[in-house]
C-alpha positions as CSV (number, residue, x, y, z in Angstrom):
1,M,238.3,184.0,197.6
2,Y,235.1,182.2,196.7
3,K,232.4,184.4,195.3
4,N,229.6,181.8,195.7
5,I,229.3,179.2,198.5
6,L,226.6,176.6,198.7
7,V,225.6,175.3,202.2
8,P,223.4,172.2,202.2
9,T,221.4,171.8,205.4
10,D,219.4,169.1,207.1
11,G,219.1,171.0,210.3
12,S,221.6,168.7,212.1
13,P,224.1,170.2,214.5
14,S,227.0,169.6,212.0
15,A,225.0,171.3,209.2
16,L,224.3,174.3,211.5
17,R,228.1,174.5,212.3
18,A,228.8,174.5,208.5
19,A,226.4,177.4,208.1
20,A,228.1,179.2,211.0
21,L,231.4,178.8,209.2
22,A,230.0,180.1,205.9
23,K,228.7,183.1,207.9
24,K,232.3,183.7,209.2
25,F,233.5,183.6,205.5
26,L,230.8,186.2,204.6
27,L,231.7,188.5,207.5
28,A,235.4,188.3,206.7
29,G,234.9,189.1,203.0
30,V,236.1,185.6,201.9
31,T,232.9,185.2,200.0
32,E,230.3,187.5,198.4
33,K,227.3,185.2,198.4
34,V,226.0,182.2,200.4
35,A,223.1,180.1,199.4
36,L,221.5,177.5,201.6
37,V,219.8,174.4,200.2
38,H,217.7,171.7,201.8
39,V,217.1,168.6,199.7
40,T,214.1,166.5,200.4
41,S,214.0,163.0,199.1
42,L,210.3,162.1,198.9
43,S,211.2,158.4,198.8
44,K,213.1,158.8,202.1
45,E,210.4,161.1,203.7
46,L,207.6,158.7,202.7
47,G,209.5,155.6,203.7
48,L,209.5,154.2,200.2
49,K,211.9,151.4,199.5
50,S,212.3,152.3,195.8
51,R,213.9,155.4,194.3
52,L,211.0,155.3,191.8
53,M,208.3,157.6,192.8
54,P,204.6,156.7,192.5
55,V,203.0,158.3,189.5
56,A,200.4,160.2,191.6
57,V,201.8,161.7,194.8
58,N,199.2,163.5,196.9
59,E,199.9,167.3,196.5
60,K,199.0,168.0,200.1
61,L,201.6,165.4,201.2
62,V,204.2,167.1,199.0
63,Q,203.3,170.4,200.6
64,L,203.8,169.0,204.1
65,V,207.2,167.6,203.2
66,E,208.2,170.8,201.6
67,G,207.0,172.7,204.6
68,A,209.2,170.6,206.9
69,G,212.1,171.5,204.6
70,R,211.3,175.2,204.9
71,E,211.3,174.9,208.7
72,I,214.8,173.4,208.5
73,M,215.8,176.2,206.1
74,E,214.5,178.9,208.4
75,K,216.4,177.5,211.4
76,T,219.6,177.6,209.3
77,R,218.8,181.0,207.8
78,A,218.5,182.5,211.2
79,I,222.2,182.1,211.7
80,F,222.7,184.8,209.1
81,T,219.7,187.0,209.5
82,D,220.3,187.5,213.2
83,D,223.3,189.5,212.1
84,G,221.5,191.2,209.2
85,L,223.2,189.1,206.5
86,E,221.3,188.1,203.3
87,V,221.3,184.5,202.1
88,E,219.5,182.8,199.3
89,C,217.3,179.9,200.4
90,L,216.5,176.9,198.2
91,V,214.4,173.8,198.8
92,E,215.0,171.0,196.3
93,F,213.5,167.5,195.8
94,G,215.6,164.5,194.9
95,E,218.4,162.4,196.1
96,P,220.5,164.7,198.3
97,A,224.0,164.2,197.0
98,E,222.9,164.3,193.3
99,A,220.8,167.4,193.9
100,I,223.5,169.2,195.8
101,V,226.1,168.5,193.1
102,R,223.8,169.4,190.2
103,L,222.9,172.7,191.9
104,A,226.5,173.5,192.5
105,R,227.4,172.8,188.9
106,C,224.4,174.6,187.3
107,R,224.6,177.7,189.5
108,H,228.5,177.9,189.4
109,F,229.1,177.6,193.2
110,E,232.8,177.6,193.9
111,L,232.7,175.9,197.2
112,I,230.4,173.6,199.1
113,I,230.5,173.7,202.9
114,M,228.5,171.0,204.5
115,G,228.1,169.0,207.7
116,S,229.0,165.4,208.1
117,W,225.5,164.1,207.9
118,G,225.0,161.2,210.2
119,L,224.0,157.7,209.1
120,N,224.5,154.8,211.4
121,K,227.8,153.0,210.8
122,I,226.4,150.0,209.0
123,K,224.4,152.2,206.5
124,E,227.5,154.4,206.1
125,I,229.7,151.3,205.2
126,L,227.1,150.0,202.8
127,M,225.9,153.2,201.2
128,G,228.3,155.9,202.1
129,S,227.2,159.2,203.6
130,V,225.8,162.1,201.6
131,S,228.9,164.1,202.3
132,D,231.1,161.2,200.9
133,Q,229.0,161.1,197.8
134,V,229.2,164.9,197.3
135,I,233.0,164.8,197.7
136,R,233.2,162.1,195.0
137,L,230.8,163.8,192.6
138,A,231.4,167.5,193.0
139,K,233.7,169.4,190.5
140,C,234.3,172.2,193.1
141,P,236.0,172.0,196.5
142,V,234.0,170.5,199.3
143,M,234.6,171.4,203.0
144,I,233.2,169.0,205.6
145,V,232.4,170.3,209.1
146,K,232.0,167.9,212.0
């Protein structure tokens, strides 16, 4: 049994299937708590080439990006709340794989269930997918849902 499960979401079909699986675990008593996280990389959202952020980022722009993350979170959260289940919802900023692993470690999540986030094949070969990076970096088990 896993007491705490972390489900990263980007709103993609595979991420929603991962959330649906976590819901089944919650309903079956396999877990006691599920937390959802959406990680927003401002450099990706703003189309910046560098991982270094500008010193001054317009606060309104940050709010817009965070709002988009919350919309994705609400779409995923509905999978649970439609059946009256409680889930914790988190929106984080940073590089997705690093933020997911850091959160799992700091909050003592025992399992990460995530979708196989889609990059195109060339990018995946060159960079690896977020799910590949999480598998390599995480200290807890990671379940990938296609």
